[in-house]
DRENFILUM-617864 format. One record per residue (C-alpha): residue number from 1; residue in one letter; x, y, z. Coordinates in Angstrom, 3 decimals, m for minus. Layout:
N
NODE kolmar seza     east    north       up
NODE    NUM    A        X        Y        Z
...
This chain:
355
NODE kolmar seza     east    north       up
NODE      1    M   11.459  m20.680   21.754
NODE      2    Q    9.473  m17.542   20.838
NODE      3    D   11.056  m15.561   17.874
NODE      4    L   12.246  m12.349   19.198
NODE      5    L   11.742  m10.220   15.912
NODE      6    T    9.611  m10.457   12.689
NODE      7    V   10.725   m8.061    9.818
NODE      8    V    8.328   m7.190    7.155
NODE      9    L    9.247   m5.864    3.796
NODE     10    P    6.274   m4.839    1.697
NODE     11    N    7.148   m4.596   m2.174
NODE     12    R    5.592   m4.073   m5.574
NODE     13    N    7.596   m3.939   m8.889
NODE     14    R   10.672   m2.072   m7.124
NODE     15    D   13.756   m2.448   m9.340
NODE     16    L   15.235   m5.931   m8.723
NODE     17    Q   18.655   m4.317   m8.252
NODE     18    L   17.611   m2.157   m5.701
NODE     19    V   15.695   m4.992   m3.566
NODE     20    V   18.702   m7.219   m3.573
NODE     21    K   21.111   m4.171   m2.309
NODE     22    S   18.527   m3.640    0.326
NODE     23    I   18.237   m7.242    1.328
NODE     24    S   22.215   m7.917    1.114
NODE     25    S   22.533   m5.084    3.601
NODE     26    V   20.680   m6.685    6.287
NODE     27    Y   20.699  m10.287    5.466
NODE     28    S   24.055  m11.359    7.255
NODE     29    Q   22.472   m9.994   10.443
NODE     30    I   19.624  m12.485   10.515
NODE     31    E   20.017  m14.963   13.471
NODE     32    E   17.699  m17.738   14.228
NODE     33    N   15.431  m15.747   16.299
NODE     34    V   14.510  m13.360   13.587
NODE     35    K   12.364  m13.713   10.647
NODE     36    L   12.613  m11.568    7.275
NODE     37    I    9.832  m11.500    5.200
NODE     38    L    9.324   m9.922    1.950
NODE     39    V    5.766   m9.722    0.753
NODE     40    D    5.176   m8.582   m2.833
NODE     41    Y    1.488   m7.385   m3.155
NODE     42    G    0.646   m7.940   m6.963
NODE     43    S    3.845   m7.061   m9.150
NODE     44    P    3.478   m8.626  m12.569
NODE     45    V    3.595  m12.369  m12.555
NODE     46    G    6.787  m12.396  m14.510
NODE     47    Y    8.245   m9.923  m12.278
NODE     48    Q    7.356  m12.013   m9.313
NODE     49    K    8.988  m15.102  m10.842
NODE     50    E   11.984  m13.316  m11.279
NODE     51    L   11.985  m11.720   m7.898
NODE     52    K   11.898  m15.370   m6.717
NODE     53    N   15.062  m16.610   m8.727
NODE     54    V   17.164  m13.530   m7.832
NODE     55    C   16.287  m13.899   m3.906
NODE     56    A   16.835  m17.403   m3.995
NODE     57    K   20.544  m17.107   m2.679
NODE     58    F   18.808  m15.741    0.607
NODE     59    S   17.876  m19.007    2.067
NODE     60    K   16.819  m17.368    5.181
NODE     61    L   14.245  m14.873    3.659
NODE     62    Q   10.843  m15.905    3.292
NODE     63    I    8.904  m14.731   m0.003
NODE     64    I    5.142  m14.130   m0.160
NODE     65    L    3.459  m13.513   m3.335
NODE     66    Y    0.043  m12.027   m3.661
NODE     67    Q   m1.740  m12.324   m7.017
NODE     68    T   m3.192   m8.690   m6.488
NODE     69    Q   m2.443   m7.222   m9.924
NODE     70    G   m4.720   m4.741  m10.872
NODE     71    Q   m5.800   m3.868   m7.454
NODE     72    L   m4.698   m0.535   m5.179
NODE     73    W   m1.650   m0.482   m3.165
NODE     74    N   m2.348   m1.324    0.414
NODE     75    K    0.490   m1.332    2.673
NODE     76    S   m1.747   m1.834    5.656
NODE     77    R   m3.356   m4.924    4.376
NODE     78    I    0.293   m6.415    3.380
NODE     79    I    1.616   m5.870    6.973
NODE     80    N   m1.717   m7.127    8.701
NODE     81    S   m1.455  m10.384    6.379
NODE     82    V    1.956  m11.084    8.320
NODE     83    L    1.071   m9.844   11.975
NODE     84    K   m2.185  m11.680   12.219
NODE     85    D   m0.158  m15.173   12.421
NODE     86    C    3.013  m13.411   14.240
NODE     87    S    4.148  m14.833   17.336
NODE     88    S    7.342  m13.125   17.589
NODE     89    Q    8.025  m10.840   20.724
NODE     90    Y    8.663   m7.834   18.181
NODE     91    F    7.179   m6.767   14.903
NODE     92    M    9.304   m4.372   12.538
NODE     93    V    8.074   m2.576    9.087
NODE     94    S   10.735   m1.490    7.010
NODE     95    D   10.914   m0.444    3.180
NODE     96    I   12.361   m2.743    0.362
NODE     97    D   14.378    0.473   m0.581
NODE     98    M   16.451    0.662    2.577
NODE     99    L   19.900    0.084    3.012
NODE    100    W   20.837   m1.182    6.542
NODE    101    H   23.548   m0.280    9.146
NODE    102    P   25.704   m3.203    9.304
NODE    103    D   25.083   m3.318   13.004
NODE    104    F   21.498   m2.346   13.294
NODE    105    L   20.069   m5.653   14.768
NODE    106    E   22.813   m6.088   17.356
NODE    107    E   22.341   m2.480   18.330
NODE    108    V   18.775   m2.378   18.514
NODE    109    Y   18.359   m5.113   20.998
NODE    110    S   19.391   m2.699   23.957
NODE    111    Y   16.549   m0.331   22.715
NODE    112    L   13.718   m3.003   22.567
NODE    113    H   11.245   m2.933   25.534
NODE    114    S    7.909   m4.415   25.525
NODE    115    S    5.989   m1.447   26.181
NODE    116    K    7.650    0.927   23.669
NODE    117    V    7.403    1.449   19.978
NODE    118    L   10.896    2.450   18.324
NODE    119    Y   11.140    4.471   15.109
NODE    120    F   14.014    5.659   13.201
NODE    121    P   15.468    8.353   10.852
NODE    122    V   16.172    7.819    7.174
NODE    123    G   19.058    9.426    5.353
NODE    124    F   18.206   10.026    1.697
NODE    125    L   20.495    9.166   m1.219
NODE    126    T   20.646   10.899   m4.840
NODE    127    E   20.209    8.950   m7.840
NODE    128    S   24.089    8.851   m8.442
NODE    129    E   24.660    8.093   m4.999
NODE    130    S   22.616    5.225   m4.861
NODE    131    K   24.278    3.533   m7.520
NODE    132    R   27.592    3.447   m5.910
NODE    133    E   28.978    0.492   m4.506
NODE    134    V   30.513    1.311   m1.306
NODE    135    S   30.109    0.146    2.296
NODE    136    F   27.195    1.643    4.228
NODE    137    H   29.181    4.180    6.038
NODE    138    K   30.442    5.849    2.907
NODE    139    Y   27.177    6.641    1.196
NODE    140    I   26.660   10.450    1.319
NODE    141    V   23.150   11.580    2.197
NODE    142    K   21.443   14.761    0.824
NODE    143    G   19.090   14.886    3.902
NODE    144    I   17.516   13.039    7.070
NODE    145    S   14.033   12.601    7.884
NODE    146    T   12.583   14.052   11.125
NODE    147    H   10.550   12.423   13.706
NODE    148    E    7.463   13.058   11.482
NODE    149    A    8.372   10.419    9.193
NODE    150    T    7.257    7.172   10.949
NODE    151    G    7.755    4.459    8.219
NODE    152    I   10.236    2.260    9.925
NODE    153    S    9.345    1.080   13.294
NODE    154    I    9.374   m1.724   15.720
NODE    155    F    6.465   m2.873   17.610
NODE    156    P    5.572   m4.855   20.392
NODE    157    T    3.690   m7.489   18.714
NODE    158    V    0.821   m7.941   21.316
NODE    159    K    0.292   m4.000   21.579
NODE    160    L    0.138   m3.840   17.815
NODE    161    K   m2.210   m6.656   17.706
NODE    162    S   m4.284   m5.115   20.285
NODE    163    I   m5.478   m2.170   18.421
NODE    164    G   m6.378   m4.062   15.051
NODE    165    G   m2.878   m3.376   13.597
NODE    166    F   m2.608   m0.987   10.669
NODE    167    D   m5.750    0.550    9.488
NODE    168    E   m6.740   m0.966    6.019
NODE    169    F   m8.846    1.932    4.943
NODE    170    Y   m5.548    3.520    3.710
NODE    171    H   m5.087    2.857   m0.056
NODE    172    G   m2.295    4.333   m2.128
NODE    173    W    0.260    6.178   m0.245
NODE    174    G    0.631    8.164    3.292
NODE    175    G   m1.162    8.015    6.531
NODE    176    E   m1.098    4.649    7.772
NODE    177    D    2.124    4.723    9.409
NODE    178    T    1.550    7.994   11.501
NODE    179    D   m1.949    6.821   12.103
NODE    180    V   m0.892    3.436   13.975
NODE    181    H    1.579    5.602   16.196
NODE    182    I   m1.213    7.689   16.957
NODE    183    R   m3.494    4.901   18.059
NODE    184    L   m0.791    3.139   19.953
NODE    185    Q   m0.103    6.391   22.036
NODE    186    R   m3.717    6.629   22.614
NODE    187    A   m3.585    3.284   24.192
NODE    188    G   m1.019    4.227   26.651
NODE    189    V    1.896    2.762   24.560
NODE    190    T    5.342    4.961   24.678
NODE    191    V    6.704    5.918   21.086
NODE    192    E   10.291    6.801   20.869
NODE    193    F   12.169    8.154   18.178
NODE    194    I   15.819    6.633   17.846
NODE    195    E   17.965    9.604   16.338
NODE    196    N   21.332    9.213   17.864
NODE    197    T   22.493    6.895   14.908
NODE    198    L   21.583    6.872   11.144
NODE    199    Y   20.708    3.211   10.684
NODE    200    F   18.896    3.619    7.468
NODE    201    K   19.896    5.136    3.909
NODE    202    H   16.922    5.424    1.129
NODE    203    Q   17.906    4.427   m2.130
NODE    204    W   16.602    6.656   m4.873
NODE    205    H   14.106    5.570   m7.238
NODE    206    P   11.330    7.474   m9.341
NODE    207    K    8.059    7.691   m8.334
NODE    208    M    5.998    7.045  m11.402
NODE    209    Y    3.766    4.526   m9.691
NODE    210    R    2.171    7.762   m7.988
NODE    211    S    0.710    9.017  m11.258
NODE    212    F   m1.569    8.105  m14.045
NODE    213    K    1.747    7.205  m15.922
NODE    214    S    1.826    4.064  m13.731
NODE    215    N    0.413    0.714  m15.051
NODE    216    Y   m1.308    0.199  m11.660
NODE    217    P   m4.353    1.913  m10.501
NODE    218    F   m3.934    5.428   m9.308
NODE    219    A   m6.486    7.936   m8.239
NODE    220    E   m4.951   11.628   m7.600
NODE    221    T   m7.747   12.138   m4.909
NODE    222    L   m7.081    9.151   m2.650
NODE    223    E   m3.621   10.690   m0.947
NODE    224    L   m5.921   13.922   m0.232
NODE    225    I   m8.679   11.597    1.356
NODE    226    N   m5.851    9.578    3.287
NODE    227    G   m4.652   13.019    4.667
NODE    228    Q   m8.264   14.050    5.951
NODE    229    Y   m8.898   10.836    7.418
NODE    230    L   m5.541   10.821    9.088
NODE    231    N   m6.701   14.454   10.601
NODE    232    R   m9.862   12.810   11.774
NODE    233    V   m7.683   10.226   13.674
NODE    234    Q   m5.622   12.770   15.394
NODE    235    K   m8.651   14.795   16.339
NODE    236    G  m10.875   11.954   17.586
NODE    237    S  m10.390    9.012   20.171
NODE    238    V  m10.396    6.051   18.020
NODE    239    V   m7.862    3.329   19.182
NODE    240    K   m8.977    0.097   17.463
NODE    241    A   m9.021    0.098   13.761
NODE    242    N  m10.628   m2.511   11.039
NODE    243    N  m13.600   m3.083   13.279
NODE    244    S  m15.934   m4.090   10.556
NODE    245    S  m13.791   m6.758    8.888
NODE    246    G  m10.940   m9.178    9.442
NODE    247    T   m7.541   m7.811    9.294
NODE    248    G   m4.726   m8.898    6.695
NODE    249    I   m7.238  m11.087    4.906
NODE    250    I   m6.283  m11.100    0.929
NODE    251    P   m9.527  m11.579   m0.877
NODE    252    D   m9.752  m15.074   m2.805
NODE    253    S   m9.469  m14.865   m6.741
NODE    254    Y  m12.745  m15.015   m8.851
NODE    255    D  m15.270  m18.175   m8.560
NODE    256    L  m15.847  m18.352  m12.353
NODE    257    S  m18.911  m20.507  m11.566
NODE    258    V  m21.035  m17.433  m10.038
NODE    259    D  m23.255  m15.309  m12.351
NODE    260    E  m21.781  m12.628  m14.288
NODE    261    V  m23.163   m8.901  m14.745
NODE    262    K  m22.024   m6.706  m17.335
NODE    263    I  m22.503   m3.016  m17.041
NODE    264    N  m21.386   m0.470  m19.765
NODE    265    V  m21.516    3.285  m19.267
NODE    266    L  m20.385    6.538  m20.642
NODE    267    T  m18.615    9.473  m18.813
NODE    268    T  m21.443   11.158  m17.227
NODE    269    R  m21.489   11.637  m13.609
NODE    270    D  m25.136   10.266  m13.079
NODE    271    Q  m24.247    6.893  m15.294
NODE    272    V  m20.973    6.136  m13.367
NODE    273    K  m22.330    6.831   m9.932
NODE    274    S  m25.554    5.017  m10.746
NODE    275    A  m23.509    1.786  m11.996
NODE    276    L  m21.617    1.777   m8.849
NODE    277    Y  m24.715    1.915   m6.481
NODE    278    Y  m26.071   m0.946   m8.723
NODE    279    I  m22.984   m2.967   m8.049
NODE    280    E  m23.835   m3.020   m4.692
NODE    281    N  m27.052   m5.149   m5.174
NODE    282    C  m24.827   m7.663   m6.906
NODE    283    V  m23.508   m9.608   m3.928
NODE    284    G  m21.908  m13.008   m4.819
NODE    285    K  m21.790  m12.098   m8.412
NODE    286    R  m19.009  m11.273  m10.662
NODE    287    V  m19.592   m7.727  m12.102
NODE    288    L  m17.893   m6.499  m15.343
NODE    289    L  m18.118   m2.672  m15.468
NODE    290    T  m16.763   m0.861  m18.747
NODE    291    V  m16.478    2.940  m18.984
NODE    292    K  m15.920    4.694  m22.080
NODE    293    E  m15.578    8.262  m22.885
NODE    294    H  m19.201    9.924  m23.980
NODE    295    P  m18.691   10.598  m27.658
NODE    296    E  m20.592   13.812  m27.220
NODE    297    R  m18.450   15.156  m24.568
NODE    298    H  m16.374   17.368  m27.256
NODE    299    D  m19.411   18.174  m29.630
NODE    300    F  m19.936   22.082  m28.887
NODE    301    I  m22.770   22.150  m31.128
NODE    302    K  m24.942   19.572  m29.535
NODE    303    K  m23.911   20.956  m26.110
NODE    304    I  m25.423   24.167  m27.024
NODE    305    K  m28.561   22.428  m28.362
NODE    306    R  m28.856   20.580  m25.218
NODE    307    K  m28.458   23.501  m22.873
NODE    308    A  m31.197   25.423  m24.827
NODE    309    R  m33.672   22.538  m24.273
NODE    310    G  m32.712   22.165  m20.629
NODE    311    K  m31.180   18.828  m21.290
NODE    312    A  m27.388   19.320  m20.608
NODE    313    L  m25.417   16.373  m19.683
NODE    314    N  m23.187   16.194  m16.704
NODE    315    F  m19.932   15.068  m18.383
NODE    316    I  m17.081   14.302  m16.496
NODE    317    T  m13.540   13.244  m17.778
NODE    318    I  m12.205    9.711  m17.940
NODE    319    K   m9.843   10.823  m15.072
NODE    320    E  m12.660   11.929  m12.885
NODE    321    A  m14.539    8.650  m13.579
NODE    322    N  m11.332    7.054  m12.516
NODE    323    N  m10.999    8.679   m9.157
NODE    324    I  m15.012    8.460   m8.544
NODE    325    I  m14.620    4.430   m8.984
NODE    326    L  m11.565    4.023   m7.019
NODE    327    E  m12.854    5.875   m4.336
NODE    328    W  m15.926    3.616   m4.342
NODE    329    V  m13.736    0.496   m4.537
NODE    330    V  m11.922    1.897   m1.353
NODE    331    S  m15.288    2.487    0.374
NODE    332    K  m17.125   m0.147   m0.667
NODE    333    A  m15.395   m3.047   m2.365
NODE    334    R  m12.015   m3.355   m0.724
NODE    335    D  m12.642   m6.678    0.834
NODE    336    S  m13.824   m8.173   m2.555
NODE    337    F  m11.358   m9.467   m5.087
NODE    338    Y  m11.201   m7.077   m8.179
NODE    339    Q   m9.021   m6.413  m11.287
NODE    340    Y   m8.933   m2.426  m12.269
NODE    341    K   m7.446   m0.772  m15.414
NODE    342    M   m7.497    2.366  m17.201
NODE    343    S   m5.895    2.047  m20.688
NODE    344    E   m4.254    4.133  m22.889
NODE    345    S   m7.498    4.478  m25.034
NODE    346    N   m9.214    6.062  m22.090
NODE    347    V  m11.453    2.925  m21.281
NODE    348    I  m11.953    1.931  m17.789
NODE    349    T  m12.504   m1.696  m16.892
NODE    350    L  m13.449   m2.861  m13.391
NODE    351    E  m14.167   m6.463  m12.814
NODE    352    V  m14.960   m7.349   m9.038
NODE    353    H  m16.421  m10.366   m7.652
NODE    354    Y  m18.633   m8.407   m5.198
NODE    355    R  m18.880   m9.869   m1.587
């Protein structure tokens, strides 16, 4: 018999107490025709082991662990990796930090329709409220999201697959949820906001992962690019995404037997960009790119002398180099296996098996 619903919970390094609390709030509602799948996308290996241990008591929970440490967050690829093999009638995407209404699954069945997408508002909890141990209804929300927040949605699986799933261009945060709604509506699918009951409450957590303080790749420009890309989608006519490559494919790890290419550059715009352009000649090879701050960048005297000779260098900061490289990864290497790091000593390393 065909499963009714598959629920996907993307995760990266969320506080384990928060994760367990979220799963506990929905777990008792899971029946035989519902699949609950937690996908961890590149949390530290030690964290992934602990995640498996703390979730072992949830026997009906399926856990998928991807070894994408050192890669940009890509929620679309996580979702598509489950969607591509999904045979359930409906497909739901939620967040790992939600507390679920105790009757959500029972009540949502009456809304399900093979030609509609459903999505739901979220109530936001403060830090102190999130730490309380009370029933769902006793948590007091500080505010509630509007129809513009599209993160928790239920899709007819066939309809979602027909438009290529979620667009895997979006890296970092922002845009992919609204994008998929726009393209489905353009394909003639009705999108309905269910706001008569508050079914989800968001547990507070810090957002350090969306900054340079994070241990994960982060580029401050990517959210701006996502926003402009979404704007193009809204104004355009595109229905199907991911036309240039397969969907939901997690690149295989390095093949250590292939040729290795080492590139060392300093932080001038021409050095960084030329190195990235050169990598595009290295198809099938394992490239190790190292970027260090130029030793003369802060040397005022040498700057004056170079300018007088008409040989000024186009210095950039290490953060600017970081943004340039990660923008290139999104554009040119997102289907290659890579590992990226910007160290506290301002050294960037990119290791990529370019394909």
